[in-house]
N, C-alpha and C positions, 0 to 999 in steps of 0.2 A: 504494500500499499504506499509506503513512504517513497519508494522508487517512482511509483506512478505520479505522486504529487510533485516530486522534483522534476519529472519529465514535463508535467503540465506548466510548471513554473518556467522552465528553460525554453519550452515552445512559446509560452506567452512572451518571454523576454525576447526571443529571437523574432517573434512576429512584430513586437513593438519596434525593434531595431529596423526591421525591413520596412515597416510602415514609415518610420521616420526618414529612412533613406529614400523611399519613394517620394515622400513629400519634398525632400530637399532637391531631388533631381527633376521634380515636376515643374509646373509653372512658376513656383517661387524662385527657382534657380535658372529659369529659362533666360536665354540671351535677350537683351533689349533689341527692338527693331533697329535695323541698320541706320535708319534715319535719326537715331538717338545715340549712336556710337560716335563720340566726339572726335577721336583721332581721324577716323575715316571721313567724317563730314568736313572737318577743318582742312584735311588734305584735298578733298574735292573742291572746296571753295577756293583754296589757294591755286589749284590747277586752273580753275576758271579765271581767276584774276590774271594769272600769267598769260592765258590765251587772249583775253580781252586787251591787256596792255600791249602785247606784241602786235595785235591787229590795229591798235589805235596810234601806235608810235612807229614812224618810219625808220627809226634807228635801233629798234629792238627786234631780235629774232628769237625763235624758239630753239631750245636745245632738245631736239626731237628724240635722240637716243636716250638722253637722260629721262625724258618724260615717259618713254616706254619702259625703262627700268623702274622708275618710281611707280608706275601703274602696276607692274608685276609685283613689287614689294608690298603695295597696299593690298592687292588681292591676297597675297600670302599671309599678311597680317590678319585679314578678315577670316581666312581659312583656319589659321591658328587659333583664332578666338572662338571657333566652333561654328561659324556660319557656313552653310553649304554653298556649292556652286550655284544651285537653283535660287537661293536667297539673294546671292550677290547679283546674279543676272537680272532677277526680278527688280531689285532695287535700282540698278543702273539703267533698266528699261523703263522705269516708271516716270511718266511725263511730269506728274505733280511733284515728285522728288527733284527732278531736274530743274523745274521752275523755282523750287525752293532754294536749291543750291545757287542758281544763277542770281536770284534776288539777294541772297546773303552776299555774294560776291559784289553785286552792284552797290549794296549799302556800304560795304568795306571800302570800295573805290571812291564813292562819293564822300564819305567821311574823311578820306585821305586826299581830297582835293582834285579828283579827276572830274573834268567837265566834258560832256559829250560835244564833239566838234572842235575841241581844243587839243591837238596832238601833243603840245608841249606838256600838258598836265598828265597825260598817259606816260610820256617819256620820263618825267620827273619821278612819278611814283615807281615806275619800272626800275630806274637807277637806284632809288631808295631801297627797293626790295632786294635788288642784287647786293647792294652794300650791307644790308642787315642780314643777309644770308638766310632769308625766309624760304619757305617751300616755293613760293611764287618766284622768288629771285633766282633760286637754283635751276629753274626751268627756263630762264631767260639769258640772253647774251647781248650785250651792247655792241653795235657795230661802230 
């Protein structure tokens, strides 16, 4: 009888431990949506900033190979965080997310003095980004 009671206690303990583990690996421990992952979003905003600056400034060019390398690193980072290829693709293909990232990049540039139709403002911010060695700056080269 005593062995049976001990068995019940250990099964109950094991069951509680398994339930706790299930709760911790369930929704409470789920990854946040990619739209809320700060490093990924900041990097995408900075990549957009670099792209707009190079298009708006005649003396800036893109470091294309660097950009491809950084894109691969960012994808590897997302995969290492536990996001799936399907989640990453869905996020990158989502038009609302793209508009949100573009809007954040526009706000950043406006806050830093970029004025549409004034190439010198694009060039000035681009040079500042290069000098500060930001993500955007690392994707640009001044001619």
